[in-house]
N, C-alpha and C positions, 0 to 999 in steps of 0.2 A: 531402584533405578530413578534417576531423575530425568525429566522430559521438559524441554524449552518449549512452551505451547503458546498460541495465540488464537485469536477467533477473527475469522475472516470472510469477506466475500470474494469469491473467485469468480473470474469472467468467461463468458462464452468464446471459443476459439475465433468466432469474426471480430471480437474487440481487442482481443490479445493481437491480432495480425495488423490490425489498426494502429493500435498503440507502439507497436514495432516499428511501424512505417513512419511514424512521427520520430521514433528515437534514431532511426538512420538519417532522417532528415536534418536534425539537430546535430548529430555526429558529423555530418558532413561540413556544418558550418565551423565546429571545433577546428576541424583537420584542415580547412581552408585557411582559418585563422593563422595556426601554427605554421603552415606552410609559407604564408605571403610574408610573415614576420619573423621568420627562423627560429621559430619555437621550439621546445624541446619534442622529440620523438614519443615522450611518455605520453600515455592518453590522459587527459584531464578529467575525465568522467568514466567511472566504473558502471557500466550499463547493466541493468537488470535483464536476465535472460527472459525470453517470451513465455516461457512456462513457468515462471516465479511472480509474474503479473498479477497483483491482487490488492485488495483494499483491507487494510487491517482495522477491525472494529476495536479489539481489545487487545493489549499485550500482556499477557499474565506472566510469562517467565518461567523459572524451573520450579517444577513440580514433582511429587511422587505418583506413582500408579494410581493409588487411591484418588489423589486430587485430579487426575486426568479424567477418570471415572466420574467424580462429583460434577467437572466443568461440563463433560459430555450431557450427563442428565439435566443439568440446569439448562443447557442451550435447547436440548429437545423440547423441554417443558414451554421455555418463551417462544420460540418459534412457531409453536403451534396456535399462538394467539393472532399472528400476522399473517395476511394474504400477500401474495406476490405482488410487487411495486415497483416502479419505474426509477432507475438512476441513472444519471448523466454526468458526462465531462465537458466541459466547455472552453478550458484554457490550458494551456501549458505554460509555465513559467519557473522561474528559479523559486526555491523554497528553503527554509519556511519566510514567511512575510517578514519584510524589513531586516532579516539576518544577512550580516556582510562579514567574511566572505559567506556565500550560500552555502548550504550542505548538501542540497541535491536539485534535481529537476523534475517535476511532478506535474501531473495532469490533476486538475481540480475541479470541481462543480459546485452548484448552488447548494445549499442546505436541503435535506429532504426530511420532512417531518416523521414519515414512517421509520426511516434509517435512525435517526436521531432517538425516538421513541423506543425502538427495538434496542439499540445501543444501553439505553438508560435502565430499561428493564432487565437487559442481560447483567449489568454490572450490580444491580440491586439483588438479583436471584444468586449471582456469583457470591456476593458478600454474605448475604444470608445463608448461604450453605458452607460457608468458612473458607472458600477459596480466596488466598492472599493474593492481592495485586495492586497496583498503584493507578488509581484512575487519573485521567486527564482533567485537569481543571479548566484548561482552555476550552472554547466553544467548539464542538465538533464540526468539521465540514469534509466532506467527501474528498480524497486525494489518495491517488496511487504513484509511487515513487517509479521513476522511469530510469533514473539513475542517479548514483552518488559522486560528488564531486570531491577529487583529491584536493584537498586545499593547499598544499605545497604546490602542484602544479599549477592551480588556479592563480596563486600570487606571482607566479612567474610572467602572466600574462598582463601588460598594461592595461590599466581600466579601459581606455579607449577602444582598445584591440579586441576585448572580451565579446563573445557572440551575444547579440539579442535572442534568446531563446523564446522569448513569449510569442505565442501563436493561437488563434482562436481553432478550437475543434468542437465537432458535433456529433458526439458519440452517445448513445442511448440503448438500454438494456434492460430487462425484466429480471430483477432478483428474485429466484426461486427458492433459493436455499441458503444456509449459513453453514461454513465448516470449522471444525476444530482441527487446528493444524499444530505439526511439530516442525521446529526449526533445528537443524543440526549444522552446527558450523565448522566448515571444512576449508582448507587451505584455499580452494578455489572459488570460495564464496558459499553462501548459505544453500543448503538442500532442503525443501519443504514437503513434507509428506502429510497427505488428509488423513485425521484420525478418524473422523467421524463427519459425516454428511447430514445436517438436519433441515429437511425440507419444511418450507413455510405451508401453512394451512391452505388447502384446496378451496378455491371460491364456490359457494354454493350455486 
Protein backbone atom coordinates (compact mmCIF):
# COMPACT_ATOMS: atom_id res chain seq x y z
CA UNK A 1 0.00 0.00 0.00
CA UNK A 2 1.21 3.50 -0.82
CA UNK A 3 0.79 6.47 1.52
CA UNK A 4 0.99 10.19 0.63
CA UNK A 5 2.81 11.64 3.61
CA UNK A 6 4.40 14.83 4.90
CA UNK A 7 5.97 16.15 8.09
CA UNK A 8 4.26 19.06 9.78
CA UNK A 9 3.75 21.29 12.78
CA UNK A 10 0.14 21.27 13.95
CA UNK A 11 -1.37 24.20 15.82
CA UNK A 12 -3.09 24.57 19.20
CA UNK A 13 -6.85 24.97 18.99
CA UNK A 14 -6.63 28.65 19.96
CA UNK A 15 -4.31 29.44 17.05
CA UNK A 16 -6.57 27.58 14.62
CA UNK A 17 -9.57 29.61 15.79
CA UNK A 18 -7.69 32.89 15.28
CA UNK A 19 -6.60 31.84 11.79
CA UNK A 20 -10.20 30.85 11.02
CA UNK A 21 -11.31 34.33 12.08
CA UNK A 22 -8.75 35.82 9.67
CA UNK A 23 -10.11 33.59 6.89
CA UNK A 24 -13.63 34.84 7.52
CA UNK A 25 -12.53 38.49 7.38
CA UNK A 26 -10.78 38.04 4.04
CA UNK A 27 -13.63 35.94 2.65
CA UNK A 28 -16.01 38.81 3.38
CA UNK A 29 -13.78 41.11 1.27
CA UNK A 30 -14.08 38.78 -1.71
CA UNK A 31 -17.82 38.41 -1.23
CA UNK A 32 -18.23 42.19 -1.05
CA UNK A 33 -16.05 42.73 -4.12
CA UNK A 34 -18.00 40.21 -6.21
CA UNK A 35 -21.31 41.66 -5.06
CA UNK A 36 -20.36 45.29 -5.79
CA UNK A 37 -19.01 44.58 -9.25
CA UNK A 38 -21.47 41.93 -10.35
CA UNK A 39 -18.99 39.09 -10.26
CA UNK A 40 -19.57 35.36 -10.49
CA UNK A 41 -21.32 33.50 -7.71
CA UNK A 42 -18.41 31.01 -7.69
CA UNK A 43 -15.97 31.33 -4.85
CA UNK A 44 -12.57 32.73 -5.83
CA UNK A 45 -10.83 31.04 -2.89
CA UNK A 46 -11.10 27.45 -1.67
CA UNK A 47 -10.56 27.92 2.06
CA UNK A 48 -8.68 25.38 4.17
CA UNK A 49 -10.83 23.84 6.89
CA UNK A 50 -9.92 24.79 10.46
CA UNK A 51 -8.88 21.26 11.42
CA UNK A 52 -6.57 21.07 8.37
CA UNK A 53 -4.55 24.20 9.18
CA UNK A 54 -0.90 23.25 9.68
CA UNK A 55 2.67 24.17 8.78
CA UNK A 56 4.28 21.75 6.33
CA UNK A 57 7.98 21.20 7.01
CA UNK A 58 8.73 18.51 4.44
CA UNK A 59 6.47 17.02 1.78
CA UNK A 60 7.59 13.47 1.05
CA UNK A 61 4.93 12.12 -1.31
CA UNK A 62 3.91 8.53 -1.95
CA UNK A 63 5.81 5.91 0.04
CA UNK A 64 5.47 2.27 1.09
CA UNK A 65 4.49 0.96 4.53
CA UNK A 66 8.18 0.34 5.27
CA UNK A 67 9.13 3.89 4.27
CA UNK A 68 6.43 5.22 6.60
CA UNK A 69 8.08 3.34 9.47
CA UNK A 70 11.50 4.60 8.42
CA UNK A 71 10.22 8.17 8.26
CA UNK A 72 8.66 7.95 11.72
CA UNK A 73 11.90 6.55 13.13
CA UNK A 74 13.96 9.34 11.59
CA UNK A 75 11.60 12.01 12.96
CA UNK A 76 11.62 10.47 16.46
CA UNK A 77 15.43 10.51 16.49
CA UNK A 78 15.76 14.14 15.38
CA UNK A 79 13.02 15.62 17.58
CA UNK A 80 14.83 14.35 20.68
CA UNK A 81 17.66 16.76 19.87
CA UNK A 82 15.42 19.83 20.18
CA UNK A 83 13.62 21.52 23.04
CA UNK A 84 10.29 23.34 22.53
CA UNK A 85 10.60 26.75 20.85
CA UNK A 86 8.37 29.68 19.92
CA UNK A 87 6.89 30.14 16.44
CA UNK A 88 4.89 33.14 15.29
CA UNK A 89 3.01 34.54 12.31
CA UNK A 90 2.90 38.27 11.69
CA UNK A 91 1.31 38.90 8.29
CA UNK A 92 -1.33 37.55 5.92
CA UNK A 93 -0.87 38.12 2.19
CA UNK A 94 -1.00 36.55 -1.24
CA UNK A 95 1.63 33.95 -2.03
CA UNK A 96 4.09 32.86 -3.20
CA UNK A 97 5.88 36.25 -3.30
CA UNK A 98 5.83 37.97 -6.71
CA UNK A 99 3.71 35.16 -8.17
CA UNK A 100 0.96 36.47 -10.45
CA UNK A 101 -1.72 35.35 -10.43
CA UNK A 102 -1.20 34.29 -6.81
CA UNK A 103 -1.82 30.66 -5.93
CA UNK A 104 -2.89 31.09 -2.33
CA UNK A 105 -3.55 33.29 0.65
CA UNK A 106 -1.26 32.47 3.55
CA UNK A 107 -0.08 33.60 6.96
CA UNK A 108 3.69 33.89 7.23
CA UNK A 109 6.26 34.68 9.88
CA UNK A 110 9.90 35.50 10.38
CA UNK A 111 12.54 32.85 9.94
CA UNK A 112 13.08 30.87 13.18
CA UNK A 113 16.55 29.35 13.60
CA UNK A 114 15.38 26.36 15.64
CA UNK A 115 12.74 25.52 13.03
CA UNK A 116 15.16 25.88 10.11
CA UNK A 117 17.78 23.76 11.89
CA UNK A 118 15.17 21.13 12.73
CA UNK A 119 13.98 21.00 9.12
CA UNK A 120 17.56 20.66 7.83
CA UNK A 121 18.33 17.87 10.30
CA UNK A 122 15.13 16.05 9.34
CA UNK A 123 15.98 16.27 5.64
CA UNK A 124 19.49 14.90 6.26
CA UNK A 125 18.23 12.08 8.48
CA UNK A 126 15.55 11.09 5.95
CA UNK A 127 18.10 11.13 3.13
CA UNK A 128 20.55 9.03 5.14
CA UNK A 129 17.73 6.57 5.87
CA UNK A 130 16.97 6.12 2.17
CA UNK A 131 13.62 7.95 2.12
CA UNK A 132 13.23 9.62 -1.28
CA UNK A 133 11.78 13.13 -1.43
CA UNK A 134 12.46 16.44 -3.18
CA UNK A 135 14.03 18.97 -0.82
CA UNK A 136 13.13 22.63 -1.34
CA UNK A 137 15.90 24.74 -2.83
CA UNK A 138 14.53 28.11 -1.66
CA UNK A 139 15.06 29.50 1.82
CA UNK A 140 12.47 28.17 4.24
CA UNK A 141 10.18 30.70 5.90
CA UNK A 142 7.26 29.47 8.01
CA UNK A 143 3.85 29.89 6.39
CA UNK A 144 0.43 28.30 6.66
CA UNK A 145 -1.97 28.16 3.73
CA UNK A 146 -5.36 29.70 4.57
CA UNK A 147 -6.90 29.33 1.12
CA UNK A 148 -6.08 28.30 -2.45
CA UNK A 149 -7.05 30.67 -5.24
CA UNK A 150 -9.05 29.43 -8.21
CA UNK A 151 -7.08 31.00 -11.05
CA UNK A 152 -9.98 31.08 -13.50
CA UNK A 153 -12.26 32.92 -11.05
CA UNK A 154 -9.44 35.26 -9.99
CA UNK A 155 -8.81 36.33 -13.60
CA UNK A 156 -12.46 37.31 -13.97
CA UNK A 157 -11.94 40.08 -11.39
CA UNK A 158 -10.60 43.36 -12.77
CA UNK A 159 -7.14 44.13 -11.24
CA UNK A 160 -8.35 47.27 -9.47
CA UNK A 161 -11.26 45.35 -7.94
CA UNK A 162 -9.20 42.55 -6.39
CA UNK A 163 -9.33 42.64 -2.58
CA UNK A 164 -6.26 43.68 -0.61
CA UNK A 165 -5.75 40.60 1.52
CA UNK A 166 -2.63 41.85 3.29
CA UNK A 167 -3.03 42.43 7.02
CA UNK A 168 -0.84 42.30 10.10
CA UNK A 169 -1.46 39.62 12.69
CA UNK A 170 0.19 38.72 15.97
CA UNK A 171 0.06 34.99 16.63
CA UNK A 172 2.63 33.06 18.64
CA UNK A 173 2.75 29.61 20.24
CA UNK A 174 5.22 27.03 21.48
CA UNK A 175 6.12 24.13 19.20
CA UNK A 176 6.22 21.00 21.36
CA UNK A 177 5.91 18.23 18.77
CA UNK A 178 6.29 17.35 15.11
CA UNK A 179 3.82 15.09 13.32
CA UNK A 180 4.13 12.62 10.48
CA UNK A 181 0.90 13.09 8.52
CA UNK A 182 -0.92 11.24 5.77
CA UNK A 183 -2.92 13.10 3.13
CA UNK A 184 -5.78 11.34 1.36
CA UNK A 185 -7.08 13.23 -1.68
CA UNK A 186 -10.88 13.18 -1.89
CA UNK A 187 -13.46 14.96 -4.01
CA UNK A 188 -14.31 17.38 -1.19
CA UNK A 189 -10.63 18.11 -0.51
CA UNK A 190 -7.65 16.57 1.25
CA UNK A 191 -8.22 14.67 4.48
CA UNK A 192 -5.29 14.57 6.91
CA UNK A 193 -4.47 11.89 9.47
CA UNK A 194 -1.71 11.98 12.09
CA UNK A 195 0.36 8.82 11.75
CA UNK A 196 2.74 9.63 14.60
CA UNK A 197 3.35 12.50 17.01
CA UNK A 198 7.00 12.99 17.94
CA UNK A 199 7.46 15.19 21.01
CA UNK A 200 10.42 17.51 21.34
CA UNK A 201 12.85 16.88 24.18
CA UNK A 202 11.71 18.13 27.58
CA UNK A 203 13.75 20.98 29.01
CA UNK A 204 16.02 20.06 31.91
